N, C-alpha and C positions, 0 to 999 in steps of 0.2 A: 130362266129364273136366276140368272147369274147376278151376283151381288146382293142376294137376299140374306140377311142375317137372322138366324133363328133365335128364339128366346134363350135357348141353352148357350148359344154363342155369345149373347150379350151378358149372360151371367158369368161365363168363363172370362170374358174381357173384364168385367167388374172385379172378379177375383184376382186376375193378373195385375190390374192397376192397384188393388189394395195391397198385394204382396210387394209391389214396387214401392209403394208409399211406406210400408213398414220397414223395408230394407233401407230406404233413405233416412227414415227417422232413427233406426238403430245405428246406422253409420254416423249420424250427426251426434248421437249420445257419446260415442266412443272417440270422436274426433275432437281433439283439444285445440280449438281455434275459434276466434270470434265469429267467423262466417258460418260456423256450424249451426248457430241459431237460425240464420236465414235459410239454411238447407232444411232444417227441421220444419220451419213455418211455411216457407214458400213451396219448396218441392214436395215435401211430405203432405202439406195441407192441400195443395192443388191436386195431387194424385189421389188423395183420400176423397176429396170432393168429386172428382171425376168418377171414381169407383162407385160412390153412393148414387150419383145421378144416373150412371149407366145401369146400376141394379134396379133403381126405381123405374126407369124407362122400360126395362124388360118386363115389368108387371103390367104396364098400360099399353104396351105395343101390341099391334094385331098379331094373332097367331099365324105363323107361317110354317110350312112343312119343309123339312130338310131336302136338299137337292138329291140326295141318294135315294129318295123314295121313287123318283121318276114320276110317270103319269099314273095316277091312281084313279081307277074307275069305280063308280058307285056300285052297290050290290044290285040295284035295279037294272043297271046297264049290263051287268054280268049275267043276270037271269034272262034278260031279253036275248043276249047273244047265244046263250045255251039253248033256249027254247025256240029260237028262230023267229 
């Protein structure tokens, strides 16, 4: 199950992208240069858009279990193993 991204991982990625976007936009506000507007619109806007898309995709993506769960057996399989 290597390479599977869980729903929580997608939300964390969206939050990280949004933090990067906010940092770029904050930097562009305090940077006194004509290119700061392009930083605000291009970098901040693209990162914000990626964050929103990643967050929305986490809602519609199929649910997957984290790798740390390992192999999970159903309750019926467990009862059959105990009862023989």
